[in-house]
MARKOLMI-523602 format. One record per residue (C-alpha): residue number from 0; x, y, z. Coordinates in Angstrom, 3 decimals, decimal comma. Layout:
<atoms>
ATOM  seq         x         y         z
ATOM  NUM         X         Y         Z
...
</atoms>
This chain:
<atoms>
ATOM  seq         x         y         z
ATOM    0   148,844   120,753    89,401
ATOM    1   148,318   117,210    91,269
ATOM    2   151,698   117,926    92,592
ATOM    3   150,592   120,991    94,009
ATOM    4   147,517   119,561    95,686
ATOM    5   149,784   116,707    96,839
ATOM    6   152,100   118,786    98,911
ATOM    7   149,829   122,013   100,093
ATOM    8   147,398   118,457   101,512
ATOM    9   151,106   116,969   102,901
ATOM   10   151,468   120,408   104,536
ATOM   11   147,847   120,461   106,276
ATOM   12   148,595   116,786   107,201
ATOM   13   151,867   118,308   109,327
ATOM   14   150,289   120,956   110,704
ATOM   15   147,267   118,555   111,611
ATOM   16   149,736   116,143   112,889
ATOM   17   151,240   118,880   115,442
ATOM   18   148,241   119,847   116,417
ATOM   19   147,239   117,132   117,654
ATOM   20   150,170   116,344   119,490
ATOM   21   149,190   119,384   121,907
ATOM   22   146,225   118,195   121,985
ATOM   23   146,331   119,125   126,041
ATOM   24   147,047   123,282   125,666
ATOM   25   143,698   122,578   123,664
ATOM   26   141,925   121,479   126,436
ATOM   27   143,566   124,258   128,661
ATOM   28   142,227   127,038   125,978
ATOM   29   139,076   125,718   126,625
ATOM   30   138,926   125,146   130,335
ATOM   31   140,408   128,745   130,174
ATOM   32   136,586   130,134   128,689
ATOM   33   134,940   128,170   129,798
ATOM   34   135,687   129,058   133,269
ATOM   35   135,123   132,950   131,936
ATOM   36   132,142   132,505   131,146
ATOM   37   131,154   130,324   134,240
ATOM   38   132,116   133,758   136,411
ATOM   39   130,151   136,292   134,245
ATOM   40   132,622   137,407   132,198
ATOM   41   133,110   137,896   128,297
ATOM   42   135,701   137,422   125,519
ATOM   43   137,265   140,872   123,910
ATOM   44   138,385   139,009   120,406
ATOM   45   141,035   140,996   118,256
ATOM   46   142,648   139,874   115,145
ATOM   47   143,891   141,037   111,880
ATOM   48   142,575   140,712   108,434
ATOM   49   141,955   137,194   108,141
ATOM   50   142,466   136,657   111,923
ATOM   51   139,724   139,702   112,121
ATOM   52   137,343   137,596   110,443
ATOM   53   137,989   134,559   112,689
ATOM   54   137,687   137,178   115,566
ATOM   55   133,712   137,963   114,235
ATOM   56   132,879   134,306   113,365
ATOM   57   133,715   132,936   117,308
ATOM   58   131,724   135,893   118,281
ATOM   59   128,948   135,092   116,365
ATOM   60   129,274   131,077   117,980
ATOM   61   129,134   132,349   121,097
ATOM   62   126,491   135,642   121,289
ATOM   63   124,435   133,581   118,860
ATOM   64   124,799   129,592   118,220
ATOM   65   127,068   127,036   117,843
ATOM   66   125,503   123,861   116,873
ATOM   67   122,663   123,378   119,755
ATOM   68   120,859   126,402   120,603
ATOM   69   121,563   127,247   124,096
ATOM   70   121,648   130,945   126,377
ATOM   71   124,014   133,714   124,228
ATOM   72   127,678   133,669   125,539
ATOM   73   128,975   137,717   126,257
ATOM   74   131,993   138,257   122,787
ATOM   75   132,827   140,984   121,325
ATOM   76   135,215   141,510   118,075
ATOM   77   136,979   144,070   118,550
ATOM   78   138,064   144,324   115,199
ATOM   79   134,101   144,770   114,015
ATOM   80   133,035   148,334   114,730
ATOM   81   134,652   150,254   111,949
ATOM   82   133,770   153,689   113,654
ATOM   83   136,199   153,343   116,563
ATOM   84   138,840   151,776   114,768
ATOM   85   138,790   154,222   112,156
ATOM   86   138,279   157,049   115,273
ATOM   87   140,751   155,021   116,735
ATOM   88   142,912   154,980   114,307
ATOM   89   142,893   158,589   113,138
ATOM   90   143,195   160,022   117,094
ATOM   91   145,711   158,254   117,644
ATOM   92   147,289   155,252   116,023
ATOM   93   146,566   151,772   114,361
ATOM   94   148,598   150,595   116,889
ATOM   95   145,689   151,191   119,138
ATOM   96   142,985   149,945   117,563
ATOM   97   142,475   146,901   119,833
ATOM   98   144,440   148,408   123,302
ATOM   99   141,935   151,087   123,688
ATOM  100   138,720   148,892   123,435
ATOM  101   140,439   146,542   125,733
ATOM  102   141,114   149,485   128,300
ATOM  103   137,183   150,802   127,706
ATOM  104   135,421   147,079   128,030
ATOM  105   137,792   144,965   129,728
ATOM  106   138,057   143,898   133,674
ATOM  107   139,230   140,916   135,230
ATOM  108   137,268   138,048   134,630
ATOM  109   137,590   138,455   130,954
ATOM  110   139,643   136,832   128,175
ATOM  111   141,521   138,961   125,456
ATOM  112   141,500   136,168   122,668
ATOM  113   144,254   137,585   120,689
ATOM  114   145,097   136,099   117,121
ATOM  115   148,382   137,109   115,185
ATOM  116   149,340   134,687   113,052
ATOM  117   153,381   135,825   113,124
ATOM  118   152,911   136,822   117,000
ATOM  119   154,019   140,313   116,475
ATOM  120   151,310   142,214   115,303
ATOM  121   151,926   145,666   117,191
ATOM  122   148,360   146,569   117,977
ATOM  123   147,750   143,152   119,091
ATOM  124   150,567   143,123   121,448
ATOM  125   149,548   146,619   122,402
ATOM  126   146,179   144,518   123,358
ATOM  127   147,269   141,544   125,287
ATOM  128   149,974   144,533   126,850
ATOM  129   146,747   146,345   128,234
ATOM  130   145,113   143,204   128,774
ATOM  131   148,013   142,588   131,456
ATOM  132   147,864   145,780   133,287
ATOM  133   143,575   144,893   133,620
ATOM  134   144,562   141,328   135,422
ATOM  135   143,026   140,067   131,798
ATOM  136   143,908   136,863   130,484
ATOM  137   145,482   136,042   127,694
ATOM  138   144,620   133,447   125,082
ATOM  139   146,715   133,587   121,980
ATOM  140   146,241   132,064   118,230
ATOM  141   149,810   132,165   116,531
ATOM  142   151,212   130,789   113,720
ATOM  143   155,198   130,642   115,147
ATOM  144   156,329   129,103   118,086
ATOM  145   158,036   131,125   120,623
ATOM  146   156,883   134,494   119,803
ATOM  147   155,832   137,800   121,606
ATOM  148   152,439   137,403   121,720
ATOM  149   153,221   133,610   123,044
ATOM  150   155,654   135,109   125,782
ATOM  151   152,666   137,083   126,863
ATOM  152   149,412   134,877   126,690
ATOM  153   147,929   132,875   130,058
ATOM  154   147,137   129,744   127,096
ATOM  155   149,245   129,845   123,817
ATOM  156   147,664   128,157   120,221
ATOM  157   150,634   127,780   118,051
ATOM  158   149,591   125,993   115,300
ATOM  159   153,198   126,434   113,600
ATOM  160   153,028   125,833   109,882
ATOM  161   154,760   126,919   107,007
ATOM  162   151,975   129,071   104,916
ATOM  163   149,792   131,685   107,140
ATOM  164   146,401   129,720   105,287
ATOM  165   147,222   126,835   107,006
ATOM  166   147,646   128,071   110,244
ATOM  167   144,546   129,422   109,923
ATOM  168   142,903   126,398   109,149
ATOM  169   144,371   124,840   112,252
ATOM  170   142,620   128,079   114,347
ATOM  171   139,177   127,077   113,027
ATOM  172   139,463   123,857   113,649
ATOM  173   140,597   124,250   117,158
ATOM  174   137,913   127,487   118,036
ATOM  175   135,365   124,933   117,032
ATOM  176   136,547   121,791   119,369
ATOM  177   136,176   124,658   121,728
ATOM  178   132,950   125,703   120,506
ATOM  179   131,956   122,054   120,752
ATOM  180   133,235   121,958   124,383
ATOM  181   130,774   124,991   125,168
ATOM  182   127,985   123,759   123,336
ATOM  183   127,895   120,528   125,476
ATOM  184   127,976   122,790   129,019
ATOM  185   125,282   125,253   127,853
</atoms>
């Protein structure tokens, strides 16, 4: 059991080192989000499974609060409205569950914050395509380098890790850093 624990922690350490070596990209991501809010835009978040939970987590940090009381900031987790998701999945297809809300709610000056640890989730890619059509910036959080989503993004945080769960944990560190930087300004 201890060997398993040590291996898991070493994988975390390696992923964290890769992330730390790419701190310039984390700064670019924070600047993108800060600029969006300063210009009156909103953040639309999407992802599947654990990434859907991350999307809701971040929306809560922005609309609610992170560490200090401040004005609420406009953010919507597109994965949180089950009526909209099931309507679109039933009437169109599951691949459209994020692109249709981006089309309905998104405007130039907004950000699509798209999570896909594979970087190739069809519904997330369709949302990114719709964002591109509407001149909406794309902030991607992936777990594999050189993915389709990374190629579409204005800024990509790639938490390159062997295990999806480790990539997701690296994502959480980065989005909490972004929340910390936003708290300093508002």
